[in-house]
VOMI-579001 format. One record per residue (C-alpha): residue in one letter; x, y, z. Coordinates in pm, 1 decimal, padded with zeros to 6 digits. Example, Ala and Ser with C-alpha at 12.3 -4.5 7.8 and 13.67 -1.06 7.14 Angstrom:
("a", (01230.0, -00450.0, 00780.0))
("s", (01367.0, -00106.0, 00714.0))
This chain:
("m", (04316.4, 00887.5, 04367.4))
("n", (03939.1, 00901.4, 04360.5))
("k", (03915.7, 00576.9, 04147.5))
("n", (04159.1, 00432.8, 04409.2))
("l", (03921.1, 00566.2, 04663.8))
("l", (03583.4, 00399.9, 04579.3))
("l", (03802.6, 00050.1, 04491.3))
("s", (03921.3, 00059.5, 04840.3))
("s", (03559.5, 00134.9, 04967.6))
("v", (03383.4, -00146.3, 04753.5))
("s", (03627.8, -00398.1, 04929.5))
("l", (03589.6, -00293.8, 05264.1))
("l", (03201.4, -00371.7, 05213.6))
("l", (03220.7, -00687.3, 05026.9))
("a", (03401.7, -00824.5, 05311.0))
("a", (03157.5, -00684.2, 05549.1))
("t", (02839.7, -00815.6, 05325.6))
("p", (02804.1, -01120.3, 05523.3))
("a", (02791.8, -00896.3, 05848.1))
("l", (02518.0, -00726.4, 05763.0))
("a", (02134.1, -00774.4, 05845.8))
("d", (01904.6, -00865.7, 05553.3))
("d", (01754.4, -00548.3, 05557.5))
("w", (02063.6, -00372.2, 05404.5))
("g", (02184.2, -00324.2, 05100.8))
("i", (02486.0, -00215.5, 04894.2))
("t", (02478.0, -00148.7, 04527.7))
("a", (02787.1, -00095.7, 04320.2))
("g", (02865.9, -00003.3, 03981.1))
("a", (03011.8, 00147.1, 03684.9))
("d", (02909.6, 00327.4, 03393.9))
("y", (03063.0, 00415.5, 03007.9))
("w", (02994.2, 00793.5, 02963.9))
("n", (03043.6, 00881.6, 02601.3))
("t", (03013.2, 01249.0, 02579.1))
("d", (03067.2, 01596.3, 02468.7))
("t", (03196.6, 01919.3, 02613.0))
("h", (03177.7, 02255.4, 02555.0))
("g", (03206.9, 02592.2, 02734.5))
("r", (03530.7, 02795.9, 02895.1))
("v", (03807.7, 02781.6, 03175.5))
("h", (03945.7, 03053.8, 03331.5))
("g", (04287.1, 02991.9, 03482.4))
("q", (04648.9, 03118.6, 03501.2))
("g", (04512.8, 03444.4, 03422.6))
("a", (04416.2, 03299.5, 03069.3))
("s", (04059.3, 03201.4, 02966.4))
("q", (04077.6, 02878.0, 02783.9))
("p", (03818.8, 02857.6, 02482.8))
("g", (03626.3, 02601.1, 02421.0))
("h", (03810.0, 02377.1, 02153.3))
("y", (03712.8, 02074.5, 02350.5))
("d", (03799.9, 01728.7, 02251.7))
("d", (03497.7, 01445.2, 02267.7))
("n", (03565.0, 01190.0, 02594.8))
("h", (03501.8, 00887.2, 02679.5))
("r", (03459.7, 00864.4, 03078.1))
("l", (03424.0, 00606.9, 03344.8))
("t", (03245.7, 00709.2, 03642.4))
("g", (03152.7, 00450.8, 03965.2))
("h", (02899.2, 00449.6, 04228.9))
("l", (02838.3, 00266.8, 04581.0))
("r", (02536.7, 00293.1, 04758.2))
("l", (02469.4, 00166.3, 05144.9))
("e", (02118.5, 00160.5, 05198.8))
("h", (01927.6, 00071.3, 05567.1))
("s", (01615.4, 00068.5, 05792.9))
("i", (01781.3, 00207.1, 06104.6))
("p", (01576.2, 00546.8, 06200.5))
("l", (01706.1, 00839.5, 06146.7))
("l", (01979.0, 00749.5, 06018.9))
("p", (02036.0, 00873.7, 05652.0))
("n", (02143.0, 00635.6, 05342.4))
("v", (02489.8, 00725.4, 05237.7))
("a", (02597.6, 00709.9, 04808.9))
("l", (02924.9, 00746.8, 04722.1))
("e", (03017.9, 00841.6, 04334.8))
("v", (03371.8, 00907.8, 04150.2))
("a", (03351.3, 01103.2, 03809.8))
("d", (03558.0, 01233.9, 03602.1))
("l", (03463.5, 01602.5, 03469.5))
("g", (03750.0, 01698.6, 03325.3))
("s", (03846.5, 01859.5, 02944.1))
("s", (04139.5, 01901.2, 02738.8))
("g", (04157.0, 02070.7, 02400.0))
("r", (04399.3, 02234.1, 02149.2))
("f", (04535.2, 02489.5, 02407.7))
("f", (04477.3, 02320.4, 02748.7))
("d", (04423.4, 02050.8, 02976.8))
("n", (04214.9, 02063.4, 03243.7))
("d", (04196.4, 01728.0, 03487.2))
("l", (03910.9, 01715.4, 03735.9))
("d", (03820.7, 01495.1, 03928.1))
("t", (03485.7, 01525.8, 04126.5))
("v", (03369.1, 01316.7, 04417.5))
("d", (02994.3, 01288.1, 04609.1))
("t", (02892.4, 01175.7, 04906.4))
("t", (02547.9, 01216.8, 04934.9))
("f", (02317.0, 01152.0, 05243.7))
("y", (01939.9, 01053.8, 05196.4))
("y", (01618.7, 00951.3, 05282.7))
("q", (01371.0, 00718.9, 05138.0))
("v", (01075.0, 00966.7, 05192.7))
("f", (00857.3, 00708.3, 04981.7))
("d", (00828.9, 00396.0, 04863.3))
("n", (00549.8, 00131.8, 04759.7))
("g", (00745.2, -00088.8, 04577.7))
("l", (00651.2, 00002.8, 04250.2))
("f", (00772.5, 00415.8, 04303.9))
("g", (01015.0, 00538.8, 04556.7))
("i", (01145.4, 00887.3, 04611.7))
("d", (01429.9, 01007.3, 04763.8))
("l", (01570.7, 01350.3, 04905.1))
("g", (01918.2, 01457.2, 05067.6))
("a", (02209.2, 01633.6, 05059.5))
("n", (02562.3, 01575.4, 04880.0))
("l", (02868.3, 01711.4, 04955.0))
("r", (03084.6, 01769.0, 04595.2))
("h", (03473.2, 01748.3, 04604.9))
("y", (03664.8, 01921.3, 04313.0))
("d", (04008.1, 01826.1, 04276.5))
("g", (04160.3, 01958.7, 03969.0))
("d", (04440.1, 02114.7, 03777.1))
("i", (04470.8, 02284.2, 03437.0))
("n", (04802.5, 02330.9, 03283.5))
("g", (04974.5, 02220.7, 03604.1))
("r", (04836.4, 02446.8, 03850.9))
("g", (04586.4, 02262.5, 04096.4))
("y", (04268.1, 02366.5, 04274.1))
("d", (04009.5, 02222.5, 04445.8))
("g", (03719.8, 02269.6, 04688.7))
("t", (03411.5, 02106.1, 04830.9))
("k", (03084.6, 02241.3, 04765.9))
("l", (02703.6, 02157.7, 04922.8))
("m", (02435.6, 02062.4, 04674.2))
("a", (02052.5, 01947.7, 04746.1))
("y", (01980.8, 01621.8, 04567.7))
("a", (01672.6, 01411.0, 04464.3))
("a", (01608.1, 01098.6, 04319.9))
("a", (01320.1, 00873.6, 04204.4))
("d", (01298.5, 00533.0, 04078.7))
("a", (00945.7, 00370.6, 03865.6))
("q", (00916.3, -00025.2, 03844.9))
("v", (00732.9, -00143.4, 03486.2))
("v", (00458.6, -00402.7, 03673.6))
("g", (00541.1, -00777.6, 03624.2))
("s", (00934.9, -00717.3, 03411.8))
("g", (01251.2, -00629.1, 03515.6))
("l", (01254.4, -00322.7, 03385.6))
("s", (01259.2, 00023.9, 03604.3))
("f", (01296.9, 00380.6, 03477.0))
("f", (01529.1, 00612.3, 03702.7))
("g", (01672.7, 00966.6, 03703.2))
("d", (01800.3, 01187.1, 03981.3))
("v", (01979.8, 01523.4, 04003.5))
("r", (02216.1, 01716.2, 04193.6))
("a", (02182.4, 02121.9, 04229.6))
("a", (02368.4, 02408.9, 04383.2))
("d", (02353.7, 02764.1, 04391.4))
("w", (02562.4, 02950.9, 04611.1))
("d", (02743.0, 03247.4, 04579.2))
("d", (02885.4, 03324.2, 04231.4))
("d", (02918.3, 02937.8, 04188.7))
("s", (02603.2, 02762.9, 04019.9))
("s", (02630.4, 02367.1, 03921.5))
("y", (02415.1, 02110.0, 03843.4))
("d", (02452.3, 01748.2, 03763.1))
("y", (02116.9, 01503.3, 03651.7))
("r", (02084.0, 01183.2, 03512.3))
("l", (01776.7, 00984.6, 03331.9))
("g", (01764.3, 00634.0, 03232.8))
("a", (01585.6, 00271.3, 03250.2))
("r", (01755.5, -00074.9, 03440.1))
("y", (01691.2, -00403.7, 03374.4))
("a", (01739.0, -00652.6, 03625.8))
("l", (01851.3, -00970.1, 03458.4))
("s", (01664.0, -01298.1, 03606.2))
("g", (01808.0, -01484.9, 03883.5))
("l", (02110.2, -01266.5, 03927.7))
("p", (02178.8, -00970.5, 04140.3))
("v", (02281.8, -00774.7, 03866.3))
("n", (02128.1, -00460.9, 03670.7))
("l", (02220.2, -00341.7, 03375.9))
("r", (02127.5, 00042.5, 03309.2))
("a", (02132.0, 00291.6, 02988.7))
("g", (02078.0, 00668.6, 02954.4))
("w", (02153.8, 01023.8, 02968.4))
("r", (02382.1, 01252.8, 03190.7))
("e", (02411.1, 01633.5, 03171.8))
("s", (02672.7, 01784.1, 03403.2))
("v", (02679.0, 02195.9, 03422.8))
("l", (02929.6, 02352.0, 03591.1))
("d", (02973.0, 02717.5, 03643.3))
("l", (03217.4, 02750.0, 03937.7))
("h", (03422.0, 03088.8, 04019.3))
("r", (03525.4, 03043.7, 04335.4))
("l", (03790.4, 02722.2, 04335.8))
("d", (04161.7, 02883.0, 04402.2))
("g", (04129.5, 03140.2, 04129.2))
("v", (04009.8, 02904.3, 03835.9))
("r", (03691.9, 02941.9, 03654.8))
("v", (03524.7, 02630.2, 03537.6))
("d", (03255.5, 02729.6, 03284.6))
("q", (03174.4, 02438.6, 03090.0))
("t", (02888.7, 02147.2, 03028.3))
("i", (02949.3, 01802.7, 02966.0))
("d", (02647.1, 01591.1, 02828.0))
("g", (02587.6, 01246.9, 02695.8))
("f", (02453.1, 00899.6, 02652.8))
("f", (02583.5, 00637.7, 02911.0))
("a", (02520.5, 00259.1, 02972.9))
("g", (02672.6, 00034.6, 03244.3))
("a", (02609.2, -00206.4, 03481.7))
("e", (02600.3, -00264.9, 03867.1))
("v", (02561.6, -00527.6, 04129.5))
("q", (02375.6, -00569.6, 04419.4))
("f", (02435.2, -00721.6, 04727.3))
């Protein structure tokens, strides 16, 4: 369902691209994420131990940036944060909707700050749960002068009531000469300690290297 949402959004934005002004930008991309998972999932009155299988995941992202004063830029990202093991199957998808401002950008170095709404949609051994959490958002990137290479990082973090989580990425990006295509790779870690998701508690860490590509319009 979340993957269909992202694909539909990409299709709509691609159809609208000719009508966008030159100072508007759209970036759409996907990453392959090779992860290790550990922790515990509590649900259905039992605690499911962390005998996790390794997972290979796909994530997708879409960003819309513009020059309209006071109106924030928008990013949408979908990810599979599910886990499975010997005694359980926890299917967990997330949709991140981020509203952010470019607070600094000199062409070589940029900083973004904003707020992120993360929606969790999960199912553990047939029992559904969901919820939406507010998170702080920050990102930065730095260009290497005279090359297509740049470095980037972003983080989403929250600590509300009994729930806390953070999700960060660090990586490098290379812009292909003559093409609106970027290749990217790096490290991502997502830590969840969520107590208030319809009686289900998720306490797990997912981390690993990722690699992917994105297209700019």
